[in-house]
DSSP file (Angstrom, degrees, kcal/mol; ACC not computed):
  #  RESIDUE AA STRUCTURE BP1 BP2  ACC     N-H-->O    O-->H-N    N-H-->O    O-->H-N    TCO  KAPPA ALPHA  PHI   PSI    X-CA   Y-CA   Z-CA
    1    1 A X              0   0    0      0, 0.0     2,-0.1     0, 0.0     0, 0.0   0.000 360.0 360.0 360.0 126.4   28.5   49.2  -45.4
    2    2 A X        -     0   0    0      1,-0.1     0, 0.0     8,-0.0     0, 0.0  -0.458 360.0-103.4 -70.1 147.9   26.9   52.4  -46.8
    3    3 A X        -     0   0    0     -2,-0.1     8,-2.3     7,-0.1     9,-0.5  -0.250  42.9-145.3 -58.5 146.6   23.3   52.5  -48.0
    4    4 A X  B     -A   10   0A   0      6,-0.2     6,-0.2     7,-0.1     5,-0.1  -0.936   8.1-119.1-125.4 154.5   23.1   52.4  -51.9
    5    5 A X    >   -     0   0    0      4,-3.1     3,-2.0    -2,-0.4     6,-0.1  -0.198  46.7 -91.1 -70.2 170.9   20.9   54.0  -54.4
    6    6 A X  T 3  S+     0   0    0      1,-0.3    -1,-0.1     2,-0.1    -2,-0.0   0.680 128.9  57.5 -62.4 -20.4   18.8   51.8  -56.7
    7    7 A X  T 3  S-     0   0    0      2,-0.1    -1,-0.3     3,-0.0     3,-0.1   0.382 121.8-105.3 -95.1   9.5   21.7   51.9  -59.3
    8    8 A X  S <  S+     0   0    0     -3,-2.0    -2,-0.1     1,-0.3     2,-0.1   0.348  77.6 132.4  88.1  -8.3   24.2   50.5  -56.7
    9    9 A X        -     0   0    0      1,-0.1    -4,-3.1    -5,-0.1    -1,-0.3  -0.462  65.7 -92.3 -82.2 159.0   25.9   53.7  -56.1
   10   10 A X  B     -A    4   0A   0     -6,-0.2     3,-0.4     1,-0.1     4,-0.4  -0.418  24.4-157.8 -68.5 132.2   26.7   55.1  -52.7
   11   11 A X  S  > S+     0   0    0     -8,-2.3     4,-2.5     1,-0.2     5,-0.3   0.626  76.0  87.2 -83.8 -14.8   24.1   57.4  -51.1
   12   12 A X  H  > S+     0   0    0     -9,-0.5     4,-2.3     1,-0.2    -1,-0.2   0.832  84.1  52.0 -57.6 -37.0   26.6   59.1  -48.8
   13   13 A X  H  > S+     0   0    0     -3,-0.4     4,-2.7     2,-0.2    -1,-0.2   0.914 110.9  49.7 -56.9 -44.9   27.8   61.8  -51.2
   14   14 A X  H  > S+     0   0    0     -4,-0.4     4,-2.7     1,-0.2    -2,-0.2   0.915 113.0  45.0 -61.2 -43.7   24.2   62.8  -51.9
   15   15 A X  H  X S+     0   0    0     -4,-2.5     4,-2.7     2,-0.2     5,-0.2   0.940 113.0  51.7 -70.3 -43.8   23.4   63.1  -48.1
   16   16 A X  H  X S+     0   0    0     -4,-2.3     4,-2.4    -5,-0.3    -2,-0.2   0.961 113.3  45.4 -53.3 -54.0   26.7   65.0  -47.5
   17   17 A X  H  X S+     0   0    0     -4,-2.7     4,-1.9     1,-0.2     5,-0.2   0.941 113.3  49.7 -54.8 -50.7   25.8   67.5  -50.4
   18   18 A X  H  X S+     0   0    0     -4,-2.7     4,-2.4     1,-0.2    -1,-0.2   0.936 110.5  49.4 -61.1 -48.8   22.3   67.9  -49.1
   19   19 A X  H  X S+     0   0    0     -4,-2.7     4,-2.4     1,-0.2    -1,-0.2   0.831 110.4  50.5 -54.6 -39.5   23.5   68.5  -45.6
   20   20 A X  H  X S+     0   0    0     -4,-2.4     4,-2.1    -5,-0.2    -1,-0.2   0.832 109.8  50.1 -67.9 -35.0   26.0   71.1  -46.8
   21   21 A X  H  X S+     0   0    0     -4,-1.9     4,-2.4     2,-0.2    -2,-0.2   0.891 111.6  50.0 -75.9 -38.3   23.3   73.0  -48.8
   22   22 A X  H  X S+     0   0    0     -4,-2.4     4,-2.7    -5,-0.2    -2,-0.2   0.921 110.5  49.1 -60.4 -48.3   21.0   72.9  -45.7
   23   23 A X  H  X S+     0   0    0     -4,-2.4     4,-2.0     2,-0.2    -2,-0.2   0.896 112.1  47.2 -63.0 -39.9   23.8   74.3  -43.6
   24   24 A X  H  X S+     0   0    0     -4,-2.1     4,-2.0     2,-0.2    -2,-0.2   0.939 112.7  49.6 -60.8 -44.9   24.6   77.1  -46.0
   25   25 A X  H  X S+     0   0    0     -4,-2.4     4,-2.8     1,-0.2    -2,-0.2   0.899 109.1  54.0 -62.5 -39.7   20.9   78.0  -46.3
   26   26 A X  H  X S+     0   0    0     -4,-2.7     4,-3.1     1,-0.2    -1,-0.2   0.923 108.4  48.5 -58.1 -46.4   20.5   78.0  -42.5
   27   27 A X  H  X S+     0   0    0     -4,-2.0     4,-1.7     1,-0.2    -1,-0.2   0.854 110.8  48.9 -62.7 -39.3   23.3   80.4  -42.1
   28   28 A X  H  X S+     0   0    0     -4,-2.0     4,-1.1     2,-0.2    -1,-0.2   0.845 112.2  50.3 -66.0 -39.4   22.0   82.7  -44.7
   29   29 A X  H >X S+     0   0    0     -4,-2.8     4,-1.2     2,-0.2     3,-0.7   0.963 111.7  47.4 -61.4 -50.8   18.5   82.5  -43.0
   30   30 A X  H >< S+     0   0    0     -4,-3.1     3,-0.7     1,-0.3    -2,-0.2   0.894 108.7  54.6 -58.5 -40.7   19.9   83.3  -39.5
   31   31 A X  H 3< S+     0   0    0     -4,-1.7    -1,-0.3     1,-0.2    -2,-0.2   0.779 109.6  48.6 -61.4 -30.9   21.9   86.2  -40.9
   32   32 A X  H << S+     0   0    0     -4,-1.1    -1,-0.2    -3,-0.7    -2,-0.2   0.602  90.0  98.0 -85.2 -19.0   18.6   87.7  -42.4
   33   33 A X  S << S-     0   0    0     -4,-1.2    35,-0.3    -3,-0.7     3,-0.1  -0.414  78.4-126.6 -72.9 150.5   16.5   87.4  -39.2
   34   34 A X  S    S-     0   0    0      1,-0.2    34,-0.3    -2,-0.1     2,-0.3   0.805  92.5  -2.8 -65.2 -28.5   16.1   90.5  -37.0
   35   35 A X  S    S-     0   0    0     32,-0.1    -1,-0.2    33,-0.1    32,-0.1  -0.956  90.6 -86.4-160.6 149.4   17.3   88.5  -34.0
   36   36 A X        -     0   0    0     54,-0.3     2,-0.1    -2,-0.3    -6,-0.0  -0.302  45.5-124.7 -61.5 139.2   18.3   84.8  -33.4
   37   37 A X        -     0   0    0      1,-0.1    16,-0.3    16,-0.1     3,-0.1  -0.383   8.5-128.2 -77.5 165.6   15.4   82.5  -32.6
   38   38 A X  S    S+     0   0    0     14,-2.6     2,-0.3     1,-0.2    15,-0.2   0.683  95.1  17.3 -82.2 -19.1   15.3   80.4  -29.4
   39   39 A X  E     -B   52   0B   0     13,-1.3    13,-2.3     2,-0.0     2,-0.3  -0.991  62.4-173.6-151.1 146.6   14.6   77.3  -31.5
   40   40 A X  E     -B   51   0B   0     -2,-0.3     2,-0.5    11,-0.2    11,-0.2  -0.973   5.2-176.9-140.4 123.8   15.0   76.4  -35.1
   41   41 A X  E     -B   50   0B   0      9,-2.5     9,-2.9    -2,-0.3     2,-0.4  -0.986   3.0-177.5-121.7 132.9   13.7   73.1  -36.7
   42   42 A X  E     -B   49   0B   0     -2,-0.5     2,-0.3     7,-0.2     7,-0.2  -0.991   4.2-173.5-131.6 129.1   14.3   72.3  -40.4
   43   43 A X  E   > -B   48   0B   0      5,-2.9     5,-1.6    -2,-0.4    -2,-0.0  -0.925  13.0-157.7-122.0 146.6   13.0   69.1  -42.1
   44   44 A X  T > 5S+     0   0    0     -2,-0.3     3,-1.9     3,-0.2     2,-0.2   0.905  72.6  80.9 -93.9 -52.7   14.0   68.2  -45.8
   45   45 A X  T 3 5S-     0   0    0      1,-0.3     3,-0.0     2,-0.1    -2,-0.0  -0.421 119.8  -7.5 -63.5 120.6   11.1   65.9  -46.7
   46   46 A X  T 3 5S-     0   0    0     -2,-0.2    -1,-0.3     1,-0.1    -2,-0.1   0.669 113.8 -98.5  57.7  19.6    8.1   68.0  -47.6
   47   47 A X  T < 5 -     0   0    0     -3,-1.9     2,-0.4     1,-0.1    -3,-0.2   0.849  51.0-178.5  40.7 101.5   10.1   71.1  -46.5
   48   48 A X  E   < +B   43   0B   0     -5,-1.6    -5,-2.9     2,-0.0     2,-0.4  -1.000   2.8 179.1-124.1 128.6    9.2   72.2  -42.9
   49   49 A X  E     +B   42   0B   0     -2,-0.4     2,-0.4    -7,-0.2    -7,-0.2  -0.977   3.5 177.9-136.0 116.9   10.9   75.3  -41.4
   50   50 A X  E     -B   41   0B   0     -9,-2.9    -9,-2.5    -2,-0.4     2,-0.4  -0.965   5.7-178.5-123.3 135.8   10.0   76.4  -37.8
   51   51 A X  E     -B   40   0B   0     -2,-0.4     2,-0.4   -11,-0.2   -11,-0.2  -1.000   8.5-165.2-130.1 127.4   11.6   79.3  -36.0
   52   52 A X  E     -B   39   0B   0    -13,-2.3   -14,-2.6    -2,-0.4   -13,-1.3  -0.946   5.1-169.0-116.8 140.3   10.6   80.3  -32.4
   53   53 A X        -     0   0    0     -2,-0.4   -16,-0.1   -16,-0.3     2,-0.1  -0.922  38.1 -93.7-120.2 150.7   11.2   83.3  -30.5
   54   54 A X        -     0   0    0     -2,-0.4     2,-0.1     1,-0.1     3,-0.1  -0.393  46.7-127.0 -58.6 132.2   10.6   83.9  -26.7
   55   55 A X    >   -     0   0    0      1,-0.1     3,-1.9    -2,-0.1     2,-0.2  -0.373  29.7 -86.3 -84.2 167.6    7.2   85.3  -26.2
   56   56 A X  T 3  S+     0   0    0      1,-0.2    -1,-0.1    -2,-0.1     3,-0.1  -0.528 118.7  23.7 -71.3 135.6    6.5   88.5  -24.2
   57   57 A X  T 3  S+     0   0    0      1,-0.4    -1,-0.2    -2,-0.2     2,-0.0   0.180  89.6 129.1  98.6 -17.0    6.1   87.5  -20.5
   58   58 A X  S <  S-     0   0    0     -3,-1.9     2,-1.8     1,-0.1    -1,-0.4  -0.395  74.4-106.1 -68.4 154.5    8.2   84.3  -20.8
   59   59 A X        +     0   0    0     -3,-0.1     2,-0.3    -2,-0.0    -1,-0.1  -0.592  68.7 140.0 -87.9  90.7   10.8   84.1  -18.2
   60   60 A X        -     0   0    0     -2,-1.8     2,-0.4    -5,-0.1    -3,-0.1  -0.860  56.3-104.9-124.4 158.5   13.9   84.9  -20.4
   61   61 A X        -     0   0    0     -2,-0.3     2,-0.6     1,-0.0    -2,-0.0  -0.699  35.1-143.1 -79.7 134.4   17.1   87.0  -19.9
   62   62 A X        -     0   0    0     -2,-0.4     2,-0.3     3,-0.0     3,-0.0  -0.902  17.5-173.4-108.6 128.4   17.0   90.2  -21.8
   63   63 A X        -     0   0    0     -2,-0.6     3,-0.1     1,-0.1    90,-0.1  -0.788  39.9 -87.3-111.2 153.4   20.1   91.6  -23.3
   64   64 A X        -     0   0    0     -2,-0.3    -1,-0.1     1,-0.1     0, 0.0  -0.302  60.8 -90.1 -60.1 147.7   20.5   94.9  -25.0
   65   65 A X        +     0   0    0     -3,-0.0     2,-0.3   -30,-0.0    -1,-0.1  -0.251  53.1 173.1 -58.2 139.2   19.6   94.7  -28.8
   66   66 A X        -     0   0    0     -3,-0.1     2,-0.1    24,-0.1     6,-0.1  -0.957  43.0 -86.5-141.8 158.1   22.5   93.8  -31.2
   67   67 A X    >   -     0   0    0     -2,-0.3     3,-1.6     4,-0.2     4,-0.3  -0.469  39.7-128.1 -59.7 135.4   22.6   93.0  -34.8
   68   68 A X  T 3  S+     0   0    0    -35,-0.3    -1,-0.1   -34,-0.3   -33,-0.1   0.500 104.4  60.1 -70.4  -7.5   22.0   89.2  -35.3
   69   69 A X  T 3  S-     0   0    0    -38,-0.1    63,-0.7   -37,-0.1    -1,-0.3   0.369 118.8-104.8 -99.9   8.7   25.0   88.7  -37.3
   70   70 A X    <   +     0   0    0     -3,-1.6    62,-0.2    61,-0.2    -2,-0.1   0.880  62.4 156.7  81.9  37.3   27.3   89.8  -34.6
   71   71 A X        -     0   0    0     -4,-0.3    17,-0.9     1,-0.1    -4,-0.2  -0.399  49.8 -73.9 -91.5 174.0   28.3   93.2  -35.8
   72   72 A X  E     -C   87   0C   0     15,-0.2     2,-0.4    -2,-0.1    15,-0.3  -0.349  42.0-170.1 -70.3 144.1   29.6   96.0  -33.4
   73   73 A X  E     -C   86   0C   0     13,-2.3    13,-1.6    -3,-0.1     2,-0.1  -0.998  29.6-111.6-131.1 134.3   27.3   97.9  -31.1
   74   74 A X  E     +C   85   0C   0     -2,-0.4     2,-0.3    11,-0.2    11,-0.2  -0.375  44.8 166.4 -64.6 133.8   28.5  101.0  -29.3
   75   75 A X        -     0   0    0      9,-2.0     2,-0.7     6,-0.1     9,-0.3  -0.945  41.4-108.4-140.9 162.9   28.7  100.5  -25.5
   76   76 A X        -     0   0    0     -2,-0.3     6,-0.2     7,-0.1     9,-0.0  -0.881  40.2-131.5 -99.5 124.3   30.3  102.5  -22.8
   77   77 A X    >   -     0   0    0      4,-1.4     3,-1.9    -2,-0.7     7,-0.0  -0.129  19.8-112.6 -67.8 161.5   33.4  100.6  -21.5
   78   78 A X  T 3  S+     0   0    0      1,-0.3    -1,-0.1     2,-0.1    -2,-0.0   0.799 119.0  62.4 -66.4 -27.5   34.1  100.0  -17.8
   79   79 A X  T 3  S-     0   0    0      2,-0.1    -1,-0.3     1,-0.1     3,-0.1   0.415 120.4-109.3 -78.6   2.1   37.1  102.5  -18.3
   80   80 A X    <   +     0   0    0     -3,-1.9     2,-1.1     1,-0.2    -2,-0.1   0.480  69.4 144.9  83.3   4.0   34.6  105.3  -19.2
   81   81 A X    >   -     0   0    0      1,-0.2    -4,-1.4     2,-0.1     3,-1.2  -0.684  28.9-170.5 -80.2 103.4   35.4  105.5  -22.8
   82   82 A X  T 3  S+     0   0    0     -2,-1.1    -1,-0.2     1,-0.2    -7,-0.0   0.640  79.4  60.3 -71.2 -16.0   31.9  106.3  -24.4
   83   83 A X  T 3  S+     0   0    0     -9,-0.1    78,-0.6     2,-0.1     2,-0.3   0.427  73.6 119.3 -97.5   5.4   33.3  105.9  -27.9
   84   84 A X  E <   - D   0 160C   0     -3,-1.2    -9,-2.0    -9,-0.3     2,-0.4  -0.520  50.1-152.0 -70.9 126.5   34.3  102.4  -27.6
   85   85 A X  E     -CD  74 159C   0     74,-1.9    74,-3.8    -2,-0.3     2,-0.4  -0.816   6.0-157.9-102.4 144.1   32.6   99.8  -30.0
   86   86 A X  E     -CD  73 158C   0    -13,-1.6   -13,-2.3    -2,-0.4     2,-0.5  -0.985  13.1-140.8-121.6 127.6   32.2   96.1  -29.0
   87   87 A X  E     -CD  72 157C   0     70,-3.4    69,-4.2    -2,-0.4    70,-1.4  -0.763  33.2-156.5 -86.7 129.4   31.7   93.3  -31.5
   88   88 A X  E     - D   0 155C   0    -17,-0.9     2,-0.4    -2,-0.5    67,-0.2  -0.704  20.3 -94.4-108.8 155.8   29.1   90.9  -29.8
   89   89 A X        -     0   0    0     65,-2.3    64,-2.8    62,-0.3   -19,-0.2  -0.571  23.1-149.5 -71.1 127.5   28.3   87.3  -30.1
   90   90 A X  S    S-     0   0    0     -2,-0.4   -54,-0.3   -21,-0.2     2,-0.3   0.715  73.9  -9.8 -65.4 -24.6   25.5   86.6  -32.4
   91   91 A X  S    S-     0   0    0     60,-0.2     2,-0.4    38,-0.1    63,-0.2  -0.905  86.7 -71.4-155.7 178.7   24.3   83.5  -30.5
   92   92 A X  S    S+     0   0    0     -2,-0.3     2,-0.3    60,-0.1    59,-0.2  -0.747  84.5  85.9 -80.0 136.7   25.2   81.1  -27.7
   93   93 A X  E    S-G  150   0D   0     57,-2.0    57,-3.1    -2,-0.4     2,-0.4  -0.957  79.7 -42.6 170.7-147.4   27.9   78.9  -28.8
   94   94 A X  E     -GH 149 123D   0     29,-2.2    29,-3.3    -2,-0.3     2,-0.3  -0.957  46.5-136.4-116.7 132.6   31.8   78.7  -29.0
   95   95 A X  E     -GH 148 122D   0     53,-2.5    52,-3.1    -2,-0.4    53,-0.6  -0.676  19.9-173.3 -88.9 133.8   33.9   81.6  -30.1
   96   96 A X  E     - H   0 121D   0     25,-3.0    25,-2.4    -2,-0.3    50,-0.1  -0.996  17.0-162.4-127.5 135.3   36.7   81.0  -32.6
   97   97 A X  S    S+     0   0    0     -2,-0.4     9,-3.1    23,-0.2    10,-0.4   0.657  77.0  47.3 -91.4 -16.5   39.3   83.7  -33.6
   98   98 A X  S    S-     0   0    0      7,-0.3     7,-0.2     8,-0.1    23,-0.1  -0.886  84.8-115.9-128.3 159.5   40.5   81.7  -36.7
   99   99 A X  S    S-     0   0    0      5,-0.5     2,-0.3    -2,-0.3     6,-0.1   0.757  98.0  -2.0 -61.6 -26.5   38.8   79.9  -39.7
  100  100 A X  S >  S-     0   0    0      4,-0.1     3,-2.1    -3,-0.0    -1,-0.1  -0.979  97.3 -68.1-160.8 155.4   40.3   76.5  -38.6
  101  101 A X  T 3  S+     0   0    0     -2,-0.3     3,-0.1     1,-0.3    -2,-0.0  -0.235 119.2  13.5 -55.5 130.8   42.5   75.2  -35.9
  102  102 A X  T 3  S+     0   0    0      1,-0.3    -1,-0.3    -4,-0.0     3,-0.1   0.265  98.3 122.0  90.0 -19.4   46.1   76.3  -36.3
  103  103 A X  S <  S-     0   0    0     -3,-2.1    -1,-0.3     1,-0.1     2,-0.1  -0.358  74.8 -86.6 -80.7 161.4   45.3   79.1  -38.8
  104  104 A X        -     0   0    0      1,-0.1    -5,-0.5    -3,-0.1    -1,-0.1  -0.430  53.1-101.0 -69.4 137.7   46.1   82.7  -38.3
  105  105 A X        -     0   0    0     -7,-0.2    -7,-0.3    -2,-0.1     3,-0.1  -0.142  23.0-120.8 -57.1 153.9   43.5   84.6  -36.4
  106  106 A X  S    S-     0   0    0     -9,-3.1     2,-0.3     1,-0.3    14,-0.1   0.930  94.7  -0.4 -59.7 -48.2   41.0   86.8  -38.3
  107  107 A X        -     0   0    0     12,-0.5     2,-0.3   -10,-0.4    -1,-0.3  -0.996  66.1-166.6-142.6 147.9   42.1   89.8  -36.3
  108  108 A X    >   -     0   0    0     -2,-0.3     3,-2.1    -3,-0.1    31,-0.3  -0.806  48.3 -67.8-122.1 165.2   44.7   90.5  -33.4
  109  109 A X  T 3  S+     0   0    0     -2,-0.3    31,-0.2     1,-0.3     3,-0.1  -0.308 122.5  27.8 -47.2 124.4   45.1   93.5  -31.2
  110  110 A X  T 3  S+     0   0    0     29,-3.4    -1,-0.3     1,-0.4     2,-0.2   0.261  89.2 128.4 100.8  -9.9   46.3   96.6  -33.1
  111  111 A X    <   -     0   0    0     -3,-2.1    28,-3.2    28,-0.1     2,-0.5  -0.536  56.4-131.2 -77.1 144.5   44.7   95.5  -36.5
  112  112 A X  E     -E  138   0C   0     26,-0.2     2,-0.3    -2,-0.2    26,-0.2  -0.860  25.7-162.6 -96.4 126.3   42.4   98.0  -38.3
  113  113 A X  E     -E  137   0C   0     24,-2.9    24,-1.4    -2,-0.5     2,-0.2  -0.781   8.0-142.4-104.3 149.8   39.1   96.6  -39.4
  114  114 A X    >   -     0   0    0     -2,-0.3     3,-1.4    22,-0.2    19,-0.3  -0.678  40.1 -84.1-105.3 166.9   36.5   97.8  -41.9
  115  115 A X  T 3  S+     0   0    0     19,-0.3    19,-0.3     1,-0.2     3,-0.1  -0.480 118.9  21.2 -66.0 133.0   32.8   97.6  -41.6
  116  116 A X  T 3  S+     0   0    0     17,-4.5    -1,-0.2     1,-0.3    18,-0.1   0.231  89.9 139.6  91.3 -14.4   31.5   94.1  -42.8
  117  117 A X    <   -     0   0    0     -3,-1.4    16,-2.0    16,-0.2    -1,-0.3  -0.446  59.0-117.0 -63.2 132.2   35.1   92.5  -42.1
  118  118 A X  E     + I   0 132D   0     14,-0.2    14,-0.3     1,-0.1     3,-0.1  -0.539  38.4 170.4 -67.7 135.4   34.9   89.1  -40.6
  119  119 A X  E     -     0   0D   0     12,-2.5   -12,-0.5     1,-0.3     2,-0.3   0.451  59.0 -24.3-123.9 -10.8   36.5   89.2  -37.1
  120  120 A X  E     - I   0 131D   0     11,-1.2    11,-3.0   -14,-0.1     2,-0.3  -0.981  55.8-108.2 179.5-174.7   35.6   85.7  -35.8
  121  121 A X  E     -HI  96 130D   0    -25,-2.4   -25,-3.0    -2,-0.3     2,-0.4  -0.980  11.5-157.8-138.5 143.4   33.2   82.7  -35.8
  122  122 A X  E     -HI  95 129D   0      7,-2.3     7,-2.3    -2,-0.3     2,-0.5  -0.979  17.2-149.8-121.4 113.4   30.6   81.5  -33.3
  123  123 A X  E     +HI  94 128D   0    -29,-3.3   -29,-2.2    -2,-0.4     2,-0.4  -0.740  20.2 175.4 -90.5 128.0   29.9   77.8  -33.7
  124  124 A X  E >   - I   0 127D   0      3,-2.1     3,-2.0    -2,-0.5   -31,-0.1  -0.979  69.4 -21.9-132.6 121.9   26.3   76.9  -32.7
  125  125 A X  T 3  S-     0   0    0     -2,-0.4    -1,-0.1     1,-0.3     3,-0.1   0.910 127.2 -51.5  42.6  57.3   25.0   73.4  -33.1
  126  126 A X  T 3  S+     0   0    0      1,-0.2     2,-0.5    -3,-0.0    -1,-0.3   0.455 113.2 121.1  65.2   5.4   27.6   72.7  -35.8
  127  127 A X  E <   -I  124   0D   0     -3,-2.0    -3,-2.1  -101,-0.0     2,-1.0  -0.820  58.5-142.3 -97.5 134.2   26.7   75.8  -37.7
  128  128 A X  E     -I  123   0D   0     -2,-0.5     2,-0.5    -5,-0.2    -5,-0.2  -0.786  17.8-165.3-103.3 103.5   29.7   78.2  -38.1
  129  129 A X  E     -I  122   0D   0     -7,-2.3    -7,-2.3    -2,-1.0   -39,-0.1  -0.754  15.3-131.2 -91.0 119.7   28.3   81.7  -37.8
  130  130 A X  E     -I  121   0D   0     -2,-0.5     2,-0.4    -9,-0.2    -9,-0.2  -0.415  11.9-147.5 -79.0 149.1   30.5   84.5  -39.0
  131  131 A X  E     -I  120   0D   0    -11,-3.0   -12,-2.5    -2,-0.1   -11,-1.2  -0.950  20.2-169.3-111.3 133.6   31.0   87.5  -36.7
  132  132 A X  E     -I  118   0D   0    -63,-0.7     2,-0.3    -2,-0.4   -14,-0.2  -0.844  19.8-127.6-124.2 156.4   31.5   90.8  -38.6
  133  133 A X        -     0   0    0    -16,-2.0   -17,-4.5   -19,-0.3   -16,-0.2  -0.741  12.4-166.8 -93.1 146.7   32.6   94.4  -37.4
  134  134 A X        +     0   0    0     -2,-0.3     2,-0.4   -19,-0.3   -19,-0.3   0.170  67.2  64.8-118.9  21.5   30.2   97.3  -38.5
  135  135 A X  S    S-     0   0    0    -21,-0.3     2,-0.7   -62,-0.0   -22,-0.1  -0.986  82.7-117.3-137.7 149.1   32.6  100.2  -37.7
  136  136 A X        +     0   0    0     -2,-0.4    26,-3.4    26,-0.3     2,-0.3  -0.811  64.8 118.6 -76.0 116.8   36.0  101.3  -39.0
  137  137 A X  E     -EF 113 161C   0    -24,-1.4   -24,-2.9    -2,-0.7     2,-0.5  -0.956  62.7 -85.6-165.7 178.4   38.4  100.9  -36.2
  138  138 A X  E     -EF 112 160C   0     22,-2.5    22,-2.1    -2,-0.3     2,-0.6  -0.885  40.8-119.5-101.0 132.6   41.4   99.5  -34.4
  139  139 A X  E     + F   0 159C   0    -28,-3.2   -29,-3.4    -2,-0.5    20,-0.2  -0.613  37.1 172.3 -72.8 116.3   41.1   96.2  -32.4
  140  140 A X  E     +     0   0C   0     18,-2.5     2,-0.3    -2,-0.6    -1,-0.2   0.712  61.6   5.2 -96.2 -26.9   42.0   97.3  -28.9
  141  141 A X  E     - F   0 158C   0     17,-1.4    17,-3.2   -33,-0.1     2,-0.6  -0.948  54.2-139.8-161.1 135.8   41.2   94.1  -27.0
  142  142 A X  E     - F   0 157C   0     -2,-0.3    15,-0.2    15,-0.2   -33,-0.0  -0.933  25.8-168.7 -92.8 118.2   40.2   90.5  -27.8
  143  143 A X        +     0   0    0     13,-1.9     2,-0.4    -2,-0.6    14,-0.2   0.737  63.2  41.2 -91.9 -25.0   37.7   90.0  -24.9
  144  144 A X  S    S-     0   0    0     12,-1.4    -1,-0.1     4,-0.0     3,-0.1  -0.976  83.6-115.7-129.0 145.0   37.1   86.2  -25.1
  145  145 A X    >   -     0   0    0     -2,-0.4     3,-1.9     1,-0.1     2,-0.2  -0.201  40.9 -88.2 -71.1 153.6   39.7   83.4  -25.8
  146  146 A X  T 3  S+     0   0    0      1,-0.3   -50,-0.2   -50,-0.1    -1,-0.1  -0.456 115.9  18.9 -68.7 132.6   39.7   81.2  -28.7
  147  147 A X  T 3  S+     0   0    0    -52,-3.1     2,-0.4     1,-0.3    -1,-0.3   0.629  93.2 143.0  78.1  16.1   37.4   78.1  -28.1
  148  148 A X  E <   -G   95   0D   0     -3,-1.9   -53,-2.5   -53,-0.6    -1,-0.3  -0.693  55.4-114.2 -88.0 139.3   35.6   79.9  -25.3
  149  149 A X  E     -G   94   0D   0     -2,-0.4     2,-0.4   -55,-0.2   -55,-0.2  -0.457  37.8-166.6 -69.8 139.8   31.9   79.4  -24.7
  150  150 A X  E     -G   93   0D   0    -57,-3.1   -57,-2.0    -2,-0.2     2,-0.2  -0.939  15.2-137.8-130.5 148.2   29.9   82.5  -25.2
  151  151 A X    >   -     0   0    0     -2,-0.4     3,-1.6   -59,-0.2   -62,-0.3  -0.580  47.9 -77.9 -91.6 162.1   26.3   83.8  -24.4
  152  152 A X  T 3  S+     0   0    0      1,-0.3   -62,-0.2    -2,-0.2    -1,-0.1  -0.332 116.8  11.1 -58.1 139.9   24.2   85.7  -26.9
  153  153 A X  T 3  S+     0   0    0    -64,-2.8    -1,-0.3     1,-0.2     2,-0.2   0.548  87.9 149.3  63.1  10.0   25.2   89.3  -27.0
  154  154 A X    <   -     0   0    0     -3,-1.6   -65,-2.3   -63,-0.2    -1,-0.2  -0.524  55.6-103.2 -74.8 143.5   28.4   88.9  -25.1
  155  155 A X  E     +D   88   0C   0    -67,-0.2   -67,-0.3    -2,-0.2     3,-0.1  -0.432  45.0 167.5 -68.7 133.3   31.2   91.3  -26.0
  156  156 A X  E     +     0   0C   0    -69,-4.2   -13,-1.9     1,-0.4   -12,-1.4   0.746  61.4  15.1-112.7 -36.8   33.9   89.5  -28.1
  157  157 A X  E     -DF  87 142C   0    -70,-1.4   -70,-3.4   -15,-0.2     2,-0.4  -0.998  64.5-143.3-144.9 133.1   36.2   92.2  -29.5
  158  158 A X  E     -DF  86 141C   0    -17,-3.2   -18,-2.5    -2,-0.3   -17,-1.4  -0.849  18.6-165.2 -98.1 134.2   36.7   95.9  -28.5
  159  159 A X  E     -DF  85 139C   0    -74,-3.8   -74,-1.9    -2,-0.4     2,-0.6  -0.894  20.4-144.9-120.8 152.5   37.3   98.5  -31.1
  160  160 A X  E     -DF  84 138C   0    -22,-2.1   -22,-2.5    -2,-0.3   -76,-0.1  -0.961  38.9-122.8-110.3 111.2   38.6  102.0  -31.0
  161  161 A X  E     - F   0 137C   0    -78,-0.6     2,-0.3    -2,-0.6   -24,-0.3  -0.260  23.3-158.4 -69.2 148.7   36.6  103.8  -33.9
  162  162 A X        -     0   0    0    -26,-3.4   -26,-0.3     0, 0.0     2,-0.2  -0.890  21.6-114.0-118.1 152.7   38.5  105.6  -36.7
  163  163 A X              0   0    0     -2,-0.3   -26,-0.0     1,-0.2     0, 0.0  -0.582 360.0 360.0 -84.6 150.1   37.0  108.3  -38.9
  164  164 A X              0   0    0     -2,-0.2    -1,-0.2   -28,-0.0     0, 0.0   0.457 360.0 360.0 112.4 360.0   36.7  107.5  -42.5
C-alpha cells in the first residue's frame, strides 16, 4: 500500500515528480561544472548540495583534460592521424549509443555530425548524461559497444574533421 497525504491521496506521484526534477537539475549542474566531481551528494530537506573533487596529492589516476559534457577533444590516433577528433566519456558509467533499447543509434559510422549534436549517453548512478560532439566531422569509428562500461575520458567515437 502506498503512503498517503493528509487528504488521502497517493504520495507516490509527488515523489516521482520531485525525483525527476532533482535528476534534471543534477544533469544541468554536472554539465556546467568544469570537470566531473568524484562525489556528489544532494538532499532535498533543507537543501544540501555537496560536490567533491580529488585534492592535489591524492592518489588518483590523471587523464588528459576533456570537456565535462563529453565533447570531442583532438588526439593523435594510433594510426598517426593528428587531425582525428575523439568524443570522450564525460564520466565513469555505461555507454549507450541510442536513446532507449531497440531505438536507432544517435550516430553510426559515416554519419556527419555538427558541434553540439548528441552522439551518445553515459549512464552514471541512474543519471543519463548526454555526450555531444564539438566538431563538424564524419563518424569514422564507434570505439565502444552499446552497453559497454566506460571510464572517465575514455574515447567513445572517432571523428574525421570537416571544414565549415
